[in-house]
Every structure is written in structure tokens, then in C-alpha cells.
C-alpha positions in Angstrom: 98.0 120.4 88.3 100.3 123.3 88.9 103.8 123.2 87.3 105.5 123.7 90.7 103.7 120.6 92.2 104.8 118.5 89.2 108.4 119.7 89.5 108.4 118.9 93.2 107.0 115.4 92.6 109.8 114.6 90.0 112.4 115.1 92.7 110.9 112.5 95.0 112.9 109.3 95.0 112.8 106.3 97.4 111.3 103.0 98.1 107.5 102.6 98.0 107.9 99.2 99.6 109.1 100.9 102.9 106.0 103.1 102.9 103.8 100.2 102.1 105.1 98.1 104.9 104.9 100.9 107.3 101.2 101.2 106.5 100.8 97.4 106.6 102.4 97.2 110.0 99.4 98.9 111.5 97.3 95.7 111.1 99.5 93.4 113.0 100.0 96.0 115.7 96.3 96.2 116.2 96.0 92.4 116.1 98.6 91.8 118.8 96.9 94.4 121.0 93.5 92.7 120.5 94.9 89.3 121.3 96.5 90.4 124.6 93.5 92.6 125.5 91.2 89.6 125.1 93.5 87.4 127.2 93.7 90.0 130.0 89.9 90.5 129.9 89.3 86.7 130.0 91.8 86.2 132.9 90.1 89.1 134.8 86.7 87.4 134.4 87.8 83.9 135.2 91.3 83.8 136.8 91.4 80.0 137.1 91.4 79.6 133.3 94.6 81.7 132.7 96.9 78.6 132.4 94.5 77.0 130.0 94.2 79.9 127.7 97.8 81.1 127.7 99.0 78.7 124.9 96.3 80.1 122.6 97.5 83.6 123.3 101.1 82.7 122.1 99.8 80.8 119.1 97.7 83.8 118.1 100.6 86.1 118.7 102.9 83.9 116.6 100.4 83.8 113.7 100.0 87.5 113.6 103.8 88.1 113.7 104.3 85.5 111.0 101.9 87.5 108.8 103.8 90.7 109.6 107.1 89.1 108.6 105.6 87.8 105.4 104.5 91.4 104.7 108.0 92.7 105.0 109.4 89.9 103.0 107.0 90.5 100.1 107.9 94.2 100.3 111.5 93.4 99.7 110.6 90.9 97.0 108.4 93.4 95.1 110.6 96.4 95.7 112.3 96.2 92.3 109.1 95.2 90.4 107.1 98.3 91.3 109.1 100.9 89.4 
């Protein structure tokens, strides 16, 4: 590597946990979008089943968001252990 690249990399400080969670938040974002897209599509195909499938939408949303919150919690827990 070039000496100027190494000198620039030495000046970089910060939390890798924040970058990691930022990248990990993409998964729950896609998951929530897929859950609600599937609900909208199923309701469009069979409108009378909307009341029956709505609780499953909220359960799926809650599970996905719980996994996202676990991801941020583990990021804070491991923040001091990575360096």
C-alpha cells in the first residue's frame, strides 16, 4: 500500500458498531417491507380475509423489529470488545 493511504487510515477513529448496525438495519427494513407488501397483495386478492390475516402481519412486524432491536443492543454490548 501507499504510505499516504496508510497515514490517512491511521487518522480514522470511531465506532465500528455504528457502521455495523447501519448495515444490519437493511435486513429488517427489507423484511418489514416484504411483510406489508404480502399483506397488501393478499388483501387485494381476497378482501374478505383482511381481518383474519391482520394479526399475523403485526406478529411478523413485531418479530422483525425485535430482531432489529437485538442487533442494536449487541452492537452496544460488543462496541468495547472489538478494538
